[in-house]
Structures are given as C-alpha cells and as structure tokens.
N, CA, C and O atoms as CSV, one atom per row, in Angstrom:
chain,resi,resn,atom,element,x,y,z
A,1,MET,N,N,-10.914,-27.592,17.174
A,1,MET,CA,C,-10.735,-26.454,16.296
A,1,MET,C,C,-11.354,-26.807,14.938
A,1,MET,O,O,-11.120,-27.892,14.406
A,2,ASN,N,N,-12.143,-25.882,14.387
A,2,ASN,CA,C,-12.737,-26.165,13.084
A,2,ASN,C,C,-11.790,-25.761,11.960
A,2,ASN,O,O,-10.746,-25.156,12.204
A,3,LEU,N,N,-12.162,-26.099,10.729
A,3,LEU,CA,C,-11.294,-25.867,9.574
A,3,LEU,C,C,-11.028,-24.384,9.355
A,3,LEU,O,O,-9.903,-24.000,9.034
A,4,LEU,N,N,-12.037,-23.553,9.522
A,4,LEU,CA,C,-11.849,-22.116,9.328
A,4,LEU,C,C,-10.837,-21.545,10.323
A,4,LEU,O,O,-10.002,-20.718,9.957
A,5,GLN,N,N,-10.912,-21.982,11.565
A,5,GLN,CA,C,-9.932,-21.530,12.562
A,5,GLN,C,C,-8.537,-22.008,12.184
A,5,GLN,O,O,-7.568,-21.256,12.292
A,6,SER,N,N,-8.436,-23.246,11.746
A,6,SER,CA,C,-7.143,-23.787,11.343
A,6,SER,C,C,-6.563,-23.011,10.166
A,6,SER,O,O,-5.365,-22.729,10.131
A,7,MET,N,N,-7.419,-22.667,9.200
A,7,MET,CA,C,-6.960,-21.879,8.053
A,7,MET,C,C,-6.494,-20.495,8.495
A,7,MET,O,O,-5.476,-20.001,8.010
A,8,ALA,N,N,-7.230,-19.865,9.410
A,8,ALA,CA,C,-6.852,-18.536,9.897
A,8,ALA,C,C,-5.515,-18.581,10.630
A,8,ALA,O,O,-4.677,-17.694,10.466
A,9,ILE,N,N,-5.327,-19.606,11.429
A,9,ILE,CA,C,-4.046,-19.760,12.132
A,9,ILE,C,C,-2.925,-19.996,11.125
A,9,ILE,O,O,-1.828,-19.461,11.281
A,10,GLY,N,N,-3.193,-20.791,10.097
A,10,GLY,CA,C,-2.194,-21.034,9.058
A,10,GLY,C,C,-1.805,-19.771,8.325
A,10,GLY,O,O,-0.622,-19.529,8.089
A,11,VAL,N,N,-2.793,-18.957,7.960
A,11,VAL,CA,C,-2.510,-17.698,7.269
A,11,VAL,C,C,-1.718,-16.761,8.183
A,11,VAL,O,O,-0.788,-16.094,7.731
A,12,ALA,N,N,-2.083,-16.711,9.457
A,12,ALA,CA,C,-1.337,-15.875,10.407
A,12,ALA,C,C,0.109,-16.356,10.525
A,12,ALA,O,O,1.036,-15.548,10.582
A,13,ALA,N,N,0.294,-17.671,10.561
A,13,ALA,CA,C,1.656,-18.222,10.621
A,13,ALA,C,C,2.420,-17.890,9.342
A,13,ALA,O,O,3.606,-17.563,9.396
A,14,GLY,N,N,1.748,-17.970,8.194
A,14,GLY,CA,C,2.388,-17.606,6.930
A,14,GLY,C,C,2.794,-16.142,6.906
A,14,GLY,O,O,3.866,-15.797,6.408
A,15,ALA,N,N,1.936,-15.282,7.443
A,15,ALA,CA,C,2.259,-13.857,7.515
A,15,ALA,C,C,3.456,-13.618,8.432
A,15,ALA,O,O,4.341,-12.823,8.117
A,16,ALA,N,N,3.474,-14.308,9.562
A,16,ALA,CA,C,4.604,-14.164,10.490
A,16,ALA,C,C,5.892,-14.674,9.850
A,16,ALA,O,O,6.946,-14.053,9.990
A,17,GLY,N,N,5.809,-15.786,9.157
A,17,GLY,CA,C,6.990,-16.325,8.483
A,17,GLY,C,C,7.496,-15.392,7.398
A,17,GLY,O,O,8.704,-15.211,7.242
A,18,THR,N,N,6.577,-14.800,6.647
A,18,THR,CA,C,6.954,-13.858,5.595
A,18,THR,C,C,7.610,-12.619,6.198
A,18,THR,O,O,8.609,-12.124,5.675
A,19,ALA,N,N,7.056,-12.126,7.283
A,19,ALA,CA,C,7.656,-10.972,7.958
A,19,ALA,C,C,9.052,-11.309,8.472
A,19,ALA,O,O,9.973,-10.501,8.346
A,20,ALA,N,N,9.210,-12.493,9.048
A,20,ALA,CA,C,10.528,-12.907,9.550
A,20,ALA,C,C,11.536,-13.006,8.407
A,20,ALA,O,O,12.687,-12.596,8.557
A,21,LEU,N,N,11.108,-13.549,7.270
A,21,LEU,CA,C,12.005,-13.655,6.115
A,21,LEU,C,C,12.390,-12.269,5.605
A,21,LEU,O,O,13.548,-12.036,5.258
A,22,ASN,N,N,11.428,-11.351,5.558
A,22,ASN,CA,C,11.740,-9.985,5.131
A,22,ASN,C,C,12.716,-9.316,6.085
A,22,ASN,O,O,13.648,-8.642,5.646
A,23,ILE,N,N,12.516,-9.494,7.376
A,23,ILE,CA,C,13.434,-8.917,8.363
A,23,ILE,C,C,14.836,-9.483,8.182
A,23,ILE,O,O,15.815,-8.737,8.204
A,24,ALA,N,N,14.935,-10.791,8.005
A,24,ALA,CA,C,16.256,-11.411,7.802
A,24,ALA,C,C,16.908,-10.887,6.523
A,24,ALA,O,O,18.115,-10.647,6.487
A,25,THR,N,N,16.105,-10.711,5.480
A,25,THR,CA,C,16.639,-10.205,4.210
A,25,THR,C,C,17.157,-8.781,4.370
A,25,THR,O,O,18.266,-8.470,3.935
A,26,TYR,N,N,16.363,-7.918,4.989
A,26,TYR,CA,C,16.787,-6.523,5.153
A,26,TYR,C,C,17.966,-6.406,6.113
A,26,TYR,O,O,18.811,-5.526,5.947
A,27,LEU,N,N,18.035,-7.274,7.105
A,27,LEU,CA,C,19.190,-7.291,7.998
A,27,LEU,C,C,20.442,-7.694,7.226
A,27,LEU,O,O,21.501,-7.090,7.392
A,28,ASP,N,N,20.316,-8.723,6.376
A,28,ASP,CA,C,21.441,-9.156,5.550
A,28,ASP,C,C,21.882,-8.030,4.611
A,28,ASP,O,O,23.078,-7.801,4.434
A,29,MET,N,N,20.921,-7.330,4.013
A,29,MET,CA,C,21.268,-6.216,3.132
A,29,MET,C,C,22.011,-5.127,3.904
A,29,MET,O,O,22.948,-4.519,3.388
A,30,THR,N,N,21.589,-4.890,5.131
A,30,THR,CA,C,22.220,-3.859,5.955
A,30,THR,C,C,23.631,-4.264,6.355
A,30,THR,O,O,24.569,-3.476,6.231
A,31,VAL,N,N,23.778,-5.493,6.835
A,31,VAL,CA,C,25.082,-5.947,7.326
A,31,VAL,C,C,26.087,-6.066,6.191
A,31,VAL,O,O,27.229,-5.628,6.323
A,32,ARG,N,N,25.670,-6.655,5.078
A,32,ARG,CA,C,26.605,-6.887,3.968
A,32,ARG,C,C,26.606,-5.771,2.937
A,32,ARG,O,O,27.368,-5.823,1.971
A,33,ALA,N,N,25.763,-4.761,3.128
A,33,ALA,CA,C,25.650,-3.632,2.197
A,33,ALA,C,C,25.363,-4.107,0.779
A,33,ALA,O,O,25.895,-3.569,-0.192
A,34,ARG,N,N,24.519,-5.118,0.678
A,34,ARG,CA,C,24.189,-5.652,-0.647
A,34,ARG,C,C,22.884,-5.049,-1.143
A,34,ARG,O,O,22.033,-4.656,-0.345
A,35,PRO,N,N,22.727,-4.976,-2.452
A,35,PRO,CA,C,21.481,-4.434,-2.993
A,35,PRO,C,C,20.354,-5.462,-2.893
A,35,PRO,O,O,20.582,-6.646,-2.644
A,36,ALA,N,N,19.153,-4.977,-3.093
A,36,ALA,CA,C,18.004,-5.876,-3.143
A,36,ALA,C,C,18.123,-6.768,-4.364
A,36,ALA,O,O,18.701,-6.370,-5.376
A,37,SER,N,N,17.586,-7.956,-4.274
A,37,SER,CA,C,17.583,-8.883,-5.401
A,37,SER,C,C,16.606,-8.403,-6.463
A,37,SER,O,O,15.527,-7.900,-6.152
A,38,GLY,N,N,16.995,-8.562,-7.702
A,38,GLY,CA,C,16.109,-8.234,-8.812
A,38,GLY,C,C,15.266,-9.417,-9.264
A,38,GLY,O,O,14.399,-9.272,-10.126
A,39,VAL,N,N,15.517,-10.590,-8.685
A,39,VAL,CA,C,14.824,-11.804,-9.115
A,39,VAL,C,C,13.306,-11.716,-8.920
A,39,VAL,O,O,12.573,-12.056,-9.848
A,40,PRO,N,N,12.797,-11.279,-7.766
A,40,PRO,CA,C,11.333,-11.212,-7.641
A,40,PRO,C,C,10.692,-10.312,-8.689
A,40,PRO,O,O,9.652,-10.662,-9.247
A,41,ALA,N,N,11.293,-9.162,-8.965
A,41,ALA,CA,C,10.734,-8.248,-9.964
A,41,ALA,C,C,10.779,-8.876,-11.352
A,41,ALA,O,O,9.810,-8.780,-12.106
A,42,LYS,N,N,11.899,-9.522,-11.699
A,42,LYS,CA,C,11.991,-10.166,-13.007
A,42,LYS,C,C,10.982,-11.298,-13.131
A,42,LYS,O,O,10.372,-11.487,-14.184
A,43,THR,N,N,10.813,-12.042,-12.056
A,43,THR,CA,C,9.845,-13.142,-12.068
A,43,THR,C,C,8.432,-12.600,-12.230
A,43,THR,O,O,7.653,-13.123,-13.026
A,44,GLY,N,N,8.100,-11.557,-11.482
A,44,GLY,CA,C,6.784,-10.939,-11.600
A,44,GLY,C,C,6.526,-10.426,-13.001
A,44,GLY,O,O,5.434,-10.602,-13.541
A,45,GLU,N,N,7.523,-9.796,-13.590
A,45,GLU,CA,C,7.383,-9.261,-14.951
A,45,GLU,C,C,7.146,-10.392,-15.940
A,45,GLU,O,O,6.266,-10.302,-16.796
A,46,GLN,N,N,7.933,-11.458,-15.823
A,46,GLN,CA,C,7.791,-12.594,-16.749
A,46,GLN,C,C,6.447,-13.293,-16.583
A,46,GLN,O,O,5.804,-13.643,-17.573
A,47,LEU,N,N,6.018,-13.497,-15.346
A,47,LEU,CA,C,4.722,-14.146,-15.116
A,47,LEU,C,C,3.579,-13.285,-15.638
A,47,LEU,O,O,2.629,-13.802,-16.225
A,48,ALA,N,N,3.667,-11.969,-15.426
A,48,ALA,CA,C,2.636,-11.064,-15.938
A,48,ALA,C,C,2.598,-11.110,-17.459
A,48,ALA,O,O,1.524,-11.175,-18.058
A,49,ARG,N,N,3.766,-11.076,-18.079
A,49,ARG,CA,C,3.831,-11.116,-19.545
A,49,ARG,C,C,3.219,-12.403,-20.072
A,49,ARG,O,O,2.442,-12.385,-21.027
A,50,ARG,N,N,3.573,-13.522,-19.445
A,50,ARG,CA,C,3.048,-14.822,-19.888
A,50,ARG,C,C,1.548,-14.949,-19.651
A,50,ARG,O,O,0.868,-15.720,-20.327
A,51,ALA,N,N,1.036,-14.185,-18.685
A,51,ALA,CA,C,-0.411,-14.188,-18.417
A,51,ALA,C,C,-1.142,-13.178,-19.303
A,51,ALA,O,O,-2.363,-13.048,-19.220
A,52,GLY,N,N,-0.398,-12.467,-20.148
A,52,GLY,CA,C,-1.012,-11.500,-21.048
A,52,GLY,C,C,-1.288,-10.151,-20.413
A,52,GLY,O,O,-2.063,-9.364,-20.956
A,53,LEU,N,N,-0.671,-9.869,-19.275
A,53,LEU,CA,C,-0.864,-8.584,-18.602
A,53,LEU,C,C,0.207,-7.601,-19.049
A,53,LEU,O,O,1.382,-7.955,-19.140
A,54,ASP,N,N,-0.197,-6.376,-19.324
A,54,ASP,CA,C,0.725,-5.329,-19.739
A,54,ASP,C,C,0.983,-4.398,-18.560
A,54,ASP,O,O,0.126,-3.591,-18.199
A,55,LEU,N,N,2.159,-4.513,-17.967
A,55,LEU,CA,C,2.489,-3.673,-16.812
A,55,LEU,C,C,2.781,-2.228,-17.208
A,55,LEU,O,O,2.874,-1.354,-16.347
A,56,ALA,N,N,2.925,-1.977,-18.505
A,56,ALA,CA,C,3.164,-0.619,-18.993
A,56,ALA,C,C,1.951,-0.129,-19.775
A,56,ALA,O,O,2.102,0.584,-20.767
A,57,SER,N,N,0.764,-0.501,-19.344
A,57,SER,CA,C,-0.460,-0.200,-20.086
A,57,SER,C,C,-0.767,1.295,-20.181
A,57,SER,O,O,-1.490,1.718,-21.083
A,58,ASP,N,N,-0.235,2.089,-19.276
A,58,ASP,CA,C,-0.528,3.521,-19.316
A,58,ASP,C,C,0.601,4.332,-19.955
A,58,ASP,O,O,0.708,5.538,-19.733
A,59,GLY,N,N,1.425,3.675,-20.735
A,59,GLY,CA,C,2.481,4.378,-21.456
A,59,GLY,C,C,3.856,3.814,-21.149
A,59,GLY,O,O,4.041,3.084,-20.176
A,60,PRO,N,N,4.816,4.162,-21.992
A,60,PRO,CA,C,6.168,3.613,-21.860
A,60,PRO,C,C,7.048,4.380,-20.875
A,60,PRO,O,O,8.101,4.896,-21.250
A,61,ASP,N,N,6.624,4.452,-19.634
A,61,ASP,CA,C,7.413,5.126,-18.601
A,61,ASP,C,C,8.256,4.073,-17.896
A,61,ASP,O,O,7.721,3.276,-17.124
A,62,PRO,N,N,9.583,4.052,-18.148
A,62,PRO,CA,C,10.428,3.000,-17.566
A,62,PRO,C,C,10.420,2.969,-16.039
A,62,PRO,O,O,10.544,1.901,-15.439
A,63,GLU,N,N,10.276,4.133,-15.412
A,63,GLU,CA,C,10.262,4.182,-13.949
A,63,GLU,C,C,8.988,3.534,-13.397
A,63,GLU,O,O,9.044,2.777,-12.428
A,64,LYS,N,N,7.855,3.832,-14.009
A,64,LYS,CA,C,6.600,3.210,-13.586
A,64,LYS,C,C,6.657,1.700,-13.775
A,64,LYS,O,O,6.223,0.943,-12.907
A,65,LEU,N,N,7.194,1.264,-14.913
A,65,LEU,CA,C,7.297,-0.168,-15.186
A,65,LEU,C,C,8.178,-0.852,-14.149
A,65,LEU,O,O,7.825,-1.911,-13.630
A,66,LYS,N,N,9.318,-0.253,-13.849
A,66,LYS,CA,C,10.226,-0.808,-12.838
A,66,LYS,C,C,9.536,-0.896,-11.480
A,66,LYS,O,O,9.672,-1.893,-10.772
A,67,ASN,N,N,8.800,0.145,-11.122
A,67,ASN,CA,C,8.089,0.151,-9.840
A,67,ASN,C,C,7.002,-0.914,-9.796
A,67,ASN,O,O,6.827,-1.583,-8.777
A,68,ARG,N,N,6.271,-1.076,-10.897
A,68,ARG,CA,C,5.236,-2.112,-10.936
A,68,ARG,C,C,5.847,-3.501,-10.820
A,68,ARG,O,O,5.333,-4.354,-10.096
A,69,GLU,N,N,6.939,-3.724,-11.529
A,69,GLU,CA,C,7.609,-5.025,-11.460
A,69,GLU,C,C,8.088,-5.304,-10.040
A,69,GLU,O,O,7.944,-6.421,-9.541
A,70,SER,N,N,8.653,-4.301,-9.394
A,70,SER,CA,C,9.129,-4.460,-8.022
A,70,SER,C,C,7.968,-4.759,-7.077
A,70,SER,O,O,8.066,-5.646,-6.228
A,71,GLY,N,N,6.886,-4.029,-7.223
A,71,GLY,CA,C,5.707,-4.261,-6.386
A,71,GLY,C,C,5.114,-5.638,-6.613
A,71,GLY,O,O,4.729,-6.317,-5.661
A,72,LEU,N,N,5.038,-6.051,-7.866
A,72,LEU,CA,C,4.487,-7.374,-8.175
A,72,LEU,C,C,5.377,-8.473,-7.602
A,72,LEU,O,O,4.878,-9.472,-7.085
A,73,GLY,N,N,6.683,-8.292,-7.694
A,73,GLY,CA,C,7.603,-9.276,-7.112
A,73,GLY,C,C,7.401,-9.430,-5.620
A,73,GLY,O,O,7.386,-10.546,-5.101
A,74,ALA,N,N,7.246,-8.311,-4.927
A,74,ALA,CA,C,7.002,-8.355,-3.480
A,74,ALA,C,C,5.662,-9.018,-3.170
A,74,ALA,O,O,5.564,-9.823,-2.244
A,75,LEU,N,N,4.636,-8.681,-3.943
A,75,LEU,CA,C,3.316,-9.296,-3.731
A,75,LEU,C,C,3.353,-10.805,-3.949
A,75,LEU,O,O,2.681,-11.558,-3.245
A,76,LEU,N,N,4.145,-11.242,-4.930
A,76,LEU,CA,C,4.280,-12.687,-5.144
A,76,LEU,C,C,4.880,-13.360,-3.909
A,76,LEU,O,O,4.474,-14.462,-3.540
A,77,GLY,N,N,5.838,-12.701,-3.277
A,77,GLY,CA,C,6.433,-13.243,-2.053
A,77,GLY,C,C,5.417,-13.371,-0.932
A,77,GLY,O,O,5.380,-14.380,-0.228
A,78,TYR,N,N,4.597,-12.351,-0.770
A,78,TYR,CA,C,3.541,-12.430,0.245
A,78,TYR,C,C,2.537,-13.518,-0.114
A,78,TYR,O,O,2.052,-14.236,0.761
A,79,GLY,N,N,2.227,-13.636,-1.397
A,79,GLY,CA,C,1.304,-14.680,-1.835
A,79,GLY,C,C,1.821,-16.067,-1.509
A,79,GLY,O,O,1.062,-16.938,-1.084
A,80,VAL,N,N,3.125,-16.274,-1.710
A,80,VAL,CA,C,3.725,-17.566,-1.365
A,80,VAL,C,C,3.598,-17.820,0.132
A,80,VAL,O,O,3.147,-18.888,0.544
A,81,GLY,N,N,3.990,-16.853,0.942
A,81,GLY,CA,C,3.947,-17.031,2.400
A,81,GLY,C,C,2.538,-17.274,2.918
A,81,GLY,O,O,2.316,-18.181,3.721
A,82,LEU,N,N,1.594,-16.475,2.466
A,82,LEU,CA,C,0.213,-16.645,2.915
A,82,LEU,C,C,-0.395,-17.928,2.353
A,82,LEU,O,O,-1.165,-18.609,3.030
A,83,GLY,N,N,-0.044,-18.247,1.114
A,83,GLY,CA,C,-0.562,-19.472,0.502
A,83,GLY,C,C,-0.056,-20.734,1.181
A,83,GLY,O,O,-0.812,-21.685,1.380
A,84,ILE,N,N,1.228,-20.741,1.536
A,84,ILE,CA,C,1.783,-21.895,2.251
A,84,ILE,C,C,1.106,-22.017,3.614
A,84,ILE,O,O,0.767,-23.118,4.047
A,85,GLY,N,N,0.913,-20.893,4.283
A,85,GLY,CA,C,0.216,-20.918,5.579
A,85,GLY,C,C,-1.208,-21.421,5.445
A,85,GLY,O,O,-1.671,-22.214,6.264
A,86,LEU,N,N,-1.902,-20.963,4.418
A,86,LEU,CA,C,-3.272,-21.412,4.187
A,86,LEU,C,C,-3.304,-22.918,3.900
A,86,LEU,O,O,-4.144,-23.647,4.426
A,87,GLY,N,N,-2.370,-23.362,3.056
A,87,GLY,CA,C,-2.293,-24.798,2.763
A,87,GLY,C,C,-2.032,-25.619,4.010
A,87,GLY,O,O,-2.616,-26.684,4.206
A,88,TYR,N,N,-1.150,-25.110,4.844
A,88,TYR,CA,C,-0.866,-25.785,6.113
A,88,TYR,C,C,-2.129,-25.858,6.970
A,88,TYR,O,O,-2.443,-26.900,7.545
A,89,GLY,N,N,-2.844,-24.742,7.045
A,89,GLY,CA,C,-4.075,-24.712,7.831
A,89,GLY,C,C,-5.120,-25.692,7.317
A,89,GLY,O,O,-5.915,-26.226,8.090
A,90,LEU,N,N,-5.114,-25.925,6.000
A,90,LEU,CA,C,-6.069,-26.868,5.415
A,90,LEU,C,C,-5.715,-28.331,5.689
A,90,LEU,O,O,-6.601,-29.144,5.951
A,91,VAL,N,N,-4.418,-28.669,5.630
A,91,VAL,CA,C,-4.039,-30.082,5.756
A,91,VAL,C,C,-3.684,-30.505,7.175
A,91,VAL,O,O,-3.751,-31.691,7.495
A,92,ARG,N,N,-3.318,-29.581,8.012
A,92,ARG,CA,C,-2.891,-29.938,9.369
A,92,ARG,C,C,-3.964,-30.716,10.152
A,92,ARG,O,O,-3.624,-31.676,10.844
A,93,PRO,N,N,-5.238,-30.334,10.064
A,93,PRO,CA,C,-6.246,-31.102,10.815
A,93,PRO,C,C,-6.324,-32.571,10.382
A,93,PRO,O,O,-6.735,-33.427,11.166
A,94,MET,N,N,-5.933,-32.862,9.143
A,94,MET,CA,C,-5.976,-34.248,8.668
A,94,MET,C,C,-4.930,-35.124,9.351
A,94,MET,O,O,-5.118,-36.330,9.510
A,95,PHE,N,N,-3.830,-34.497,9.751
A,95,PHE,CA,C,-2.727,-35.256,10.341
A,95,PHE,C,C,-2.711,-35.202,11.862
A,95,PHE,O,O,-2.121,-36.062,12.515
A,96,GLY,N,N,-3.362,-34.187,12.423
A,96,GLY,CA,C,-3.373,-34.058,13.873
A,96,GLY,C,C,-1.956,-33.967,14.412
A,96,GLY,O,O,-1.124,-33.241,13.868
A,97,ASP,N,N,-1.682,-34.703,15.481
A,97,ASP,CA,C,-0.349,-34.690,16.095
A,97,ASP,C,C,0.487,-35.889,15.655
A,97,ASP,O,O,1.514,-36.179,16.268
A,98,ARG,N,N,0.067,-36.585,14.609
A,98,ARG,CA,C,0.789,-37.776,14.156
A,98,ARG,C,C,2.092,-37.454,13.428
A,98,ARG,O,O,2.954,-38.322,13.291
A,99,VAL,N,N,2.242,-36.221,12.962
A,99,VAL,CA,C,3.452,-35.817,12.246
A,99,VAL,C,C,4.245,-34.886,13.152
A,99,VAL,O,O,3.694,-33.955,13.739
A,100,SER,N,N,5.539,-35.145,13.260
A,100,SER,CA,C,6.374,-34.358,14.170
A,100,SER,C,C,6.532,-32.915,13.691
A,100,SER,O,O,6.508,-32.639,12.491
A,101,ARG,N,N,6.692,-32.017,14.633
A,101,ARG,CA,C,6.865,-30.600,14.300
A,101,ARG,C,C,8.121,-30.354,13.460
A,101,ARG,O,O,8.064,-29.569,12.514
A,102,PRO,N,N,9.254,-30.997,13.771
A,102,PRO,CA,C,10.416,-30.767,12.911
A,102,PRO,C,C,10.168,-31.193,11.457
A,102,PRO,O,O,10.625,-30.527,10.528
A,103,LEU,N,N,9.455,-32.290,11.265
A,103,LEU,CA,C,9.149,-32.740,9.909
A,103,LEU,C,C,8.213,-31.751,9.213
A,103,LEU,O,O,8.416,-31.411,8.048
A,104,VAL,N,N,7.194,-31.297,9.929
A,104,VAL,CA,C,6.267,-30.308,9.370
A,104,VAL,C,C,7.017,-29.024,9.029
A,104,VAL,O,O,6.795,-28.442,7.967
A,105,SER,N,N,7.893,-28.584,9.912
A,105,SER,CA,C,8.666,-27.365,9.666
A,105,SER,C,C,9.539,-27.496,8.432
A,105,SER,O,O,9.605,-26.581,7.611
A,106,ALA,N,N,10.207,-28.627,8.300
A,106,ALA,CA,C,11.055,-28.857,7.127
A,106,ALA,C,C,10.221,-28.911,5.853
A,106,ALA,O,O,10.625,-28.375,4.822
A,107,ALA,N,N,9.064,-29.553,5.920
A,107,ALA,CA,C,8.190,-29.642,4.738
A,107,ALA,C,C,7.674,-28.261,4.340
A,107,ALA,O,O,7.628,-27.935,3.154
A,108,LEU,N,N,7.287,-27.451,5.321
A,108,LEU,CA,C,6.813,-26.103,5.024
A,108,LEU,C,C,7.923,-25.242,4.420
A,108,LEU,O,O,7.692,-24.494,3.470
A,109,ALA,N,N,9.120,-25.354,4.976
A,109,ALA,CA,C,10.254,-24.587,4.440
A,109,ALA,C,C,10.558,-25.009,3.005
A,109,ALA,O,O,10.798,-24.161,2.146
A,110,ALA,N,N,10.548,-26.310,2.746
A,110,ALA,CA,C,10.805,-26.806,1.391
A,110,ALA,C,C,9.710,-26.347,0.427
A,110,ALA,O,O,9.998,-25.959,-0.705
A,111,ALA,N,N,8.463,-26.391,0.874
A,111,ALA,CA,C,7.355,-25.950,0.022
A,111,ALA,C,C,7.455,-24.463,-0.291
A,111,ALA,O,O,7.204,-24.048,-1.422
A,112,ALA,N,N,7.817,-23.668,0.695
A,112,ALA,CA,C,7.954,-22.227,0.480
A,112,ALA,C,C,9.103,-21.923,-0.482
A,112,ALA,O,O,8.961,-21.096,-1.383
A,113,MET,N,N,10.225,-22.586,-0.291
A,113,MET,CA,C,11.369,-22.372,-1.192
A,113,MET,C,C,11.018,-22.791,-2.611
A,113,MET,O,O,11.312,-22.072,-3.567
A,114,ALA,N,N,10.388,-23.956,-2.749
A,114,ALA,CA,C,10.012,-24.435,-4.080
A,114,ALA,C,C,8.987,-23.507,-4.728
A,114,ALA,O,O,9.043,-23.263,-5.933
A,115,SER,N,N,8.055,-22.993,-3.933
A,115,SER,CA,C,7.010,-22.113,-4.472
A,115,SER,C,C,7.555,-20.796,-4.992
A,115,SER,O,O,6.931,-20.160,-5.841
A,116,SER,N,N,8.698,-20.382,-4.499
A,116,SER,CA,C,9.293,-19.146,-5.000
A,116,SER,C,C,10.411,-19.418,-5.999
A,116,SER,O,O,10.540,-18.697,-6.988
A,117,ASP,N,N,11.220,-20.444,-5.757
A,117,ASP,CA,C,12.363,-20.703,-6.634
A,117,ASP,C,C,11.986,-21.370,-7.951
A,117,ASP,O,O,12.542,-21.025,-8.994
A,118,VAL,N,N,11.056,-22.315,-7.924
A,118,VAL,CA,C,10.702,-23.036,-9.151
A,118,VAL,C,C,10.150,-22.082,-10.217
A,118,VAL,O,O,10.607,-22.144,-11.358
A,119,PRO,N,N,9.191,-21.204,-9.901
A,119,PRO,CA,C,8.738,-20.269,-10.938
A,119,PRO,C,C,9.849,-19.336,-11.427
A,119,PRO,O,O,9.920,-19.030,-12.617
A,120,ALA,N,N,10.710,-18.886,-10.522
A,120,ALA,CA,C,11.801,-17.991,-10.920
A,120,ALA,C,C,12.754,-18.679,-11.895
A,120,ALA,O,O,13.208,-18.069,-12.863
A,121,VAL,N,N,13.051,-19.936,-11.637
A,121,VAL,CA,C,13.919,-20.699,-12.544
A,121,VAL,C,C,13.182,-20.981,-13.847
A,121,VAL,O,O,13.765,-20.865,-14.926
A,122,ALA,N,N,11.904,-21.350,-13.756
A,122,ALA,CA,C,11.124,-21.712,-14.939
A,122,ALA,C,C,11.000,-20.567,-15.938
A,122,ALA,O,O,11.009,-20.797,-17.148
A,123,VAL,N,N,10.883,-19.327,-15.441
A,123,VAL,CA,C,10.746,-18.189,-16.358
A,123,VAL,C,C,12.092,-17.562,-16.712
A,123,VAL,O,O,12.143,-16.581,-17.453
A,124,GLY,N,N,13.176,-18.120,-16.189
A,124,GLY,CA,C,14.510,-17.642,-16.534
A,124,GLY,C,C,14.990,-16.444,-15.734
A,124,GLY,O,O,15.929,-15.765,-16.152
A,125,SER,N,N,14.376,-16.170,-14.605
A,125,SER,CA,C,14.795,-15.032,-13.783
A,125,SER,C,C,16.076,-15.302,-13.018
A,125,SER,O,O,16.778,-14.373,-12.619
A,126,THR,N,N,16.378,-16.568,-12.815
A,126,THR,CA,C,17.578,-16.943,-12.073
A,126,THR,C,C,18.060,-18.302,-12.559
A,126,THR,O,O,17.306,-19.073,-13.152
A,127,ASP,N,N,19.312,-18.573,-12.300
A,127,ASP,CA,C,19.924,-19.840,-12.693
A,127,ASP,C,C,20.660,-20.410,-11.496
A,127,ASP,O,O,21.720,-19.900,-11.134
A,128,PRO,N,N,20.123,-21.468,-10.861
A,128,PRO,CA,C,20.748,-22.020,-9.655
A,128,PRO,C,C,22.194,-22.467,-9.854
A,128,PRO,O,O,22.960,-22.503,-8.892
A,129,SER,N,N,22.580,-22.807,-11.080
A,129,SER,CA,C,23.966,-23.225,-11.309
A,129,SER,C,C,24.948,-22.074,-11.118
A,129,SER,O,O,26.154,-22.294,-11.003
A,130,LYS,N,N,24.433,-20.853,-11.085
A,130,LYS,CA,C,25.296,-19.681,-10.898
A,130,LYS,C,C,25.240,-19.127,-9.482
A,130,LYS,O,O,25.884,-18.120,-9.186
A,131,TRP,N,N,24.468,-19.779,-8.594
A,131,TRP,CA,C,24.378,-19.327,-7.221
A,131,TRP,C,C,25.661,-19.685,-6.494
A,131,TRP,O,O,26.170,-20.798,-6.628
A,132,GLY,N,N,26.176,-18.752,-5.732
A,132,GLY,CA,C,27.341,-19.033,-4.896
A,132,GLY,C,C,26.899,-19.529,-3.529
A,132,GLY,O,O,25.717,-19.792,-3.307
A,133,PRO,N,N,27.856,-19.656,-2.609
A,133,PRO,CA,C,27.516,-20.133,-1.260
A,133,PRO,C,C,26.501,-19.256,-0.530
A,133,PRO,O,O,25.699,-19.772,0.249
A,134,THR,N,N,26.517,-17.937,-0.764
A,134,THR,CA,C,25.556,-17.071,-0.082
A,134,THR,C,C,24.183,-17.123,-0.733
A,134,THR,O,O,23.202,-16.684,-0.133
A,135,GLY,N,N,24.095,-17.653,-1.951
A,135,GLY,CA,C,22.815,-17.751,-2.654
A,135,GLY,C,C,21.983,-18.871,-2.113
A,135,GLY,O,O,20.871,-19.099,-2.589
C-alpha cells in the first residue's frame, strides 16, 4: 500500500470515528434529555477571535453569531477527527505491524481527546476541575 492509500484509509477511519462519536453523543442527549454542549461553540468563537476573525462581520445579529459559533465548533470537531485519521495514515506505514492494535487504538483515542480538550481548556471554554463523573 502506498502513502496516499494509507492517508485515504486514515481519513476514512477518522470520518467513521467522528460519525460514531456524533451518534453516541446524540444518543446520550436523547436518553438523558440533556442539551448540546456549548463548549465547541465557545472554543470556536475564542479561537476565531484570537486568530483575528470577526464572526459578526456582517452586523451585530446575535442569532447569526450564535449560529456561526455553533457551526465553527462542529467543524472543529470534524477537523480533529479527520486530522487524527490523516496523521494515522501518515505514520502507520512507518510502524507496520510492529505496534499492537490495542496500543494504536489507545494512542489514537488519547490524541483525539487531547486535540479537542487541550484547546478548549487553553482558551477557557471549559474547566476540567468542574467536570463531574459524566463529563
């Protein structure tokens, strides 16, 4: 398998993982009747602001701003999932079958969690010390 094929498989795996995470999230929201998290939107808003992007560039419409923040938060989640998959596709050929699947799975899960949680904590969108058992 060449590198391009490996990258494509990695991106496909990242997309599948992202879809599975979204399904689990929406199932949890349905079962527990909980609202959607505001953390992705807050993180997206903070990252955009720090990058000098104005999400309210076409006027001070609070509904449009809220929608843009929500959309950006969701896109960041897809970016993490696809990016982790792409990274996996790039490095996997270097290791071949020398690394066990459970270890690779744990490393990918840790990388995905860190890729979403670290920026959220860094910009102040969430505080892990306030997370309960379900967090």
